[in-house]
DOSEDO-754605 format. One record per residue (C-alpha): residue in three letters; x, y, z; residue number from 0. Coordinates in pm, 1 decimal. Layout:
// DOSEDO-754605
+--------+----------+----------+----------+-----+
: residu :        x :        y :        z : num :
+--------+----------+----------+----------+-----+
:    ALA :        X :        Y :        Z : NUM :
...
+--------+----------+----------+----------+-----+
***
This chain:
// DOSEDO-754605
+--------+----------+----------+----------+-----+
: residu :        x :        y :        z : num :
+--------+----------+----------+----------+-----+
:    MET :   3661.3 :   3611.3 :  12791.3 :   0 :
:    MET :   3879.3 :   3312.0 :  12868.3 :   1 :
:    GLU :   3903.6 :   3410.0 :  13235.3 :   2 :
:    THR :   3527.4 :   3448.5 :  13260.9 :   3 :
:    ALA :   3450.1 :   3117.7 :  13086.8 :   4 :
:    THR :   3709.5 :   2908.6 :  13271.5 :   5 :
:    GLY :   3526.7 :   2687.0 :  13516.3 :   6 :
:    ALA :   3184.7 :   2757.8 :  13365.9 :   7 :
:    ASP :   2948.0 :   2467.8 :  13305.9 :   8 :
:    TYR :   2807.7 :   2621.0 :  12989.3 :   9 :
:    VAL :   2835.2 :   2945.4 :  12790.5 :  10 :
:    ILE :   2543.9 :   3108.6 :  12609.4 :  11 :
:    PHE :   2630.7 :   3340.8 :  12322.8 :  12 :
:    VAL :   2376.0 :   3596.4 :  12204.3 :  13 :
:    VAL :   2465.3 :   3669.3 :  11842.4 :  14 :
:    GLU :   2323.8 :   3856.0 :  11547.3 :  15 :
:    PRO :   2356.1 :   3736.1 :  11188.3 :  16 :
:    ALA :   2609.0 :   4002.9 :  11091.6 :  17 :
:    SER :   2965.2 :   3963.6 :  10965.6 :  18 :
:    PHE :   3131.3 :   4139.3 :  11258.9 :  19 :
:    GLY :   2945.0 :   3939.0 :  11524.8 :  20 :
:    PHE :   3002.8 :   3613.7 :  11339.0 :  21 :
:    SER :   3376.0 :   3678.2 :  11328.6 :  22 :
:    ASP :   3383.0 :   3741.6 :  11705.7 :  23 :
:    LEU :   3177.6 :   3427.4 :  11765.4 :  24 :
:    LYS :   3425.5 :   3209.9 :  11576.9 :  25 :
:    VAL :   3714.0 :   3341.7 :  11787.7 :  26 :
:    ALA :   3520.1 :   3285.5 :  12109.5 :  27 :
:    VAL :   3423.4 :   2930.3 :  12012.3 :  28 :
:    GLU :   3789.1 :   2846.2 :  11946.3 :  29 :
:    VAL :   3876.3 :   2972.7 :  12295.3 :  30 :
:    LEU :   3604.9 :   2754.8 :  12449.7 :  31 :
:    LYS :   3734.1 :   2449.9 :  12263.9 :  32 :
:    LYS :   4074.8 :   2502.0 :  12426.5 :  33 :
:    ILE :   3925.7 :   2509.7 :  12776.0 :  34 :
:    SER :   3661.6 :   2241.6 :  12705.1 :  35 :
:    VAL :   3352.1 :   2444.5 :  12787.4 :  36 :
:    PRO :   3032.4 :   2365.6 :  12592.4 :  37 :
:    ALA :   2825.1 :   2647.8 :  12445.9 :  38 :
:    GLY :   2497.2 :   2732.7 :  12280.2 :  39 :
:    LEU :   2357.0 :   3018.4 :  12075.4 :  40 :
:    VAL :   2069.7 :   3260.2 :  12100.2 :  41 :
:    ILE :   2029.8 :   3419.0 :  11758.2 :  42 :
:    ASN :   1890.4 :   3771.4 :  11780.5 :  43 :
:    GLY :   1729.2 :   3920.5 :  11470.7 :  44 :
:    PHE :   1690.8 :   3586.1 :  11294.2 :  45 :
:    GLN :   1538.9 :   3580.8 :  10947.0 :  46 :
:    CYS :   1440.9 :   3270.0 :  10752.4 :  47 :
:    ASP :   1732.0 :   3302.3 :  10511.1 :  48 :
:    ASP :   1999.8 :   3334.8 :  10784.5 :  49 :
:    ILE :   2169.3 :   2998.8 :  10739.1 :  50 :
:    ILE :   2531.3 :   3095.3 :  10801.8 :  51 :
:    LEU :   2493.8 :   3086.7 :  11180.9 :  52 :
:    THR :   2279.5 :   2775.0 :  11181.5 :  53 :
:    ASP :   2525.8 :   2592.5 :  10956.1 :  54 :
:    TYR :   2816.9 :   2704.7 :  11173.7 :  55 :
:    ALA :   2637.3 :   2590.9 :  11490.4 :  56 :
:    LEU :   2579.2 :   2248.1 :  11338.6 :  57 :
:    LYS :   2942.0 :   2220.0 :  11226.3 :  58 :
:    GLU :   3075.5 :   2322.8 :  11569.2 :  59 :
:    LYS :   2816.5 :   2120.1 :  11764.7 :  60 :
:    LEU :   2669.7 :   2429.7 :  11927.9 :  61 :
:    GLY :   2310.6 :   2410.8 :  12037.3 :  62 :
:    ILE :   2074.6 :   2674.5 :  11903.5 :  63 :
:    LEU :   1877.3 :   2758.4 :  12214.2 :  64 :
:    LEU :   1652.7 :   3028.2 :  12072.3 :  65 :
:    LYS :   1593.0 :   3218.6 :  11749.6 :  66 :
:    LEU :   1451.2 :   3564.7 :  11817.5 :  67 :
:    PRO :   1293.6 :   3680.7 :  11491.4 :  68 :
:    TYR :   1388.5 :   4010.1 :  11330.4 :  69 :
:    SER :   1121.8 :   4272.2 :  11385.5 :  70 :
:    LYS :   1130.5 :   4607.1 :  11209.1 :  71 :
:    GLU :    870.4 :   4736.0 :  11456.8 :  72 :
:    PHE :   1079.9 :   4629.6 :  11757.7 :  73 :
:    THR :   1392.5 :   4787.1 :  11605.3 :  74 :
:    LYS :   1207.1 :   5115.1 :  11550.9 :  75 :
:    LYS :   1066.4 :   5117.0 :  11905.4 :  76 :
:    TYR :   1408.5 :   5034.0 :  12050.7 :  77 :
:    SER :   1573.8 :   5319.6 :  11860.4 :  78 :
:    GLU :   1306.4 :   5554.0 :  12002.5 :  79 :
:    GLY :   1383.3 :   5439.7 :  12356.2 :  80 :
:    ASP :   1065.1 :   5235.2 :  12406.3 :  81 :
+--------+----------+----------+----------+-----+
***
């Protein structure tokens, strides 16, 4: 990840409000701090009560570029291959 991000103008993370993804995000953000590359978030599967990622983004000065709402219908269609 560091090799890919080095020299980039900006990194966009697509994350889901789940523990595993959040843990990976925190590691990646620390790497970007070391190489001074700014970043923003696209939150996939956002629900109104998902404040952990939004609070973290505010704390780390990450822009929230887009919040894609959780959709049970979309999830079902995706799992069916549609």
